[in-house]
C-alpha positions in Angstrom: 64.6 82.5 192.3 64.1 82.9 196.1 63.2 79.2 196.5 66.1 78.0 194.4 68.6 80.2 196.3 67.5 78.5 199.5 67.7 74.9 198.4 70.6 74.8 196.0 74.3 74.5 196.8 74.5 78.2 196.1 72.9 78.9 199.5 75.7 76.8 201.2 78.4 79.2 200.0 76.5 82.4 201.1 75.6 81.2 204.6 76.6 83.6 207.4 78.4 82.7 210.6 76.2 83.4 213.6 77.8 84.6 216.9 76.0 83.5 220.1 77.0 84.6 223.6 76.0 84.9 227.2 75.6 88.3 228.8 79.4 88.7 229.5 81.1 86.8 226.7 82.3 84.0 228.9 80.4 81.7 226.6 81.0 83.1 223.1 80.8 80.9 220.1 80.6 81.3 216.3 78.1 78.9 214.7 79.9 78.3 211.4 77.7 78.7 208.3 77.6 75.8 205.9 79.5 73.3 207.9 80.9 73.2 211.4 79.0 73.9 214.6 75.3 73.6 214.3 72.7 75.5 216.3 71.9 72.3 218.2 75.5 71.8 219.1 75.8 75.4 220.3 72.7 74.9 222.5 74.2 71.7 223.9 77.5 73.6 224.6 75.6 76.4 226.4 73.7 73.9 228.6 77.1 72.3 229.5 78.5 75.8 230.2 75.6 76.6 232.6 76.1 73.3 234.4 79.8 74.3 235.0 78.9 77.9 235.9 75.7 77.6 238.1 76.3 81.0 239.7 76.1 83.1 236.5 73.4 85.7 237.2 72.0 85.7 233.6 71.4 82.3 232.1 70.2 83.5 228.7 71.8 82.6 225.4 71.9 85.7 223.2 72.5 86.2 219.5 75.3 88.7 218.9 74.5 89.2 215.3 71.9 91.6 213.7 69.0 90.2 211.7 69.3 90.7 208.0 65.9 89.9 206.5 66.9 91.2 203.1 69.2 88.2 202.6 66.6 86.1 200.9 69.1 83.2 200.4 69.0 82.6 204.1 65.3 82.5 204.6 65.5 78.7 204.6 67.7 79.0 207.7 65.1 81.2 209.3 62.6 78.4 208.9 64.8 75.5 209.9 66.5 77.2 212.9 63.7 79.7 213.8 64.8 79.7 217.5 68.3 81.0 216.6 66.8 84.1 215.2 64.3 84.7 218.0 67.0 84.8 220.7 67.3 88.2 222.4 70.0 90.4 220.8 73.1 91.7 222.7 75.7 94.0 221.1 79.4 93.6 221.6 79.4 97.0 223.4 76.9 95.6 225.9 79.0 92.5 226.4 82.1 94.6 227.1 80.1 96.8 229.5 78.9 93.7 231.4 82.5 92.5 231.6 83.7 95.8 233.0 80.9 95.7 235.7 82.1 92.2 236.7 85.8 93.1 236.7 86.6 90.7 233.8 89.3 91.5 231.2 88.2 93.3 228.1 89.3 90.5 225.8 87.1 87.4 225.7 
């Protein structure tokens, strides 16, 4: 059942959207589950963002979503895009706190 739920079209409909961000939310993107932005596309976009903002103090891409290992239908994603799930975690509260420290508006 676990294998079938990861390789059948059923897994496509249950894929989650993954939020990725930099430390202050200036780069904030949702990697759309199923179809849409891919992890590779998000990484390319982040590299472009860093090239356009060379003075950012923190050049780390963070995952702004919590890991849910109990969702066995996404284990295939964990294998295919392992690096997405090993990114350091940052909460929305931490992003807002970083924005306040830098004098940026609360909305991003």
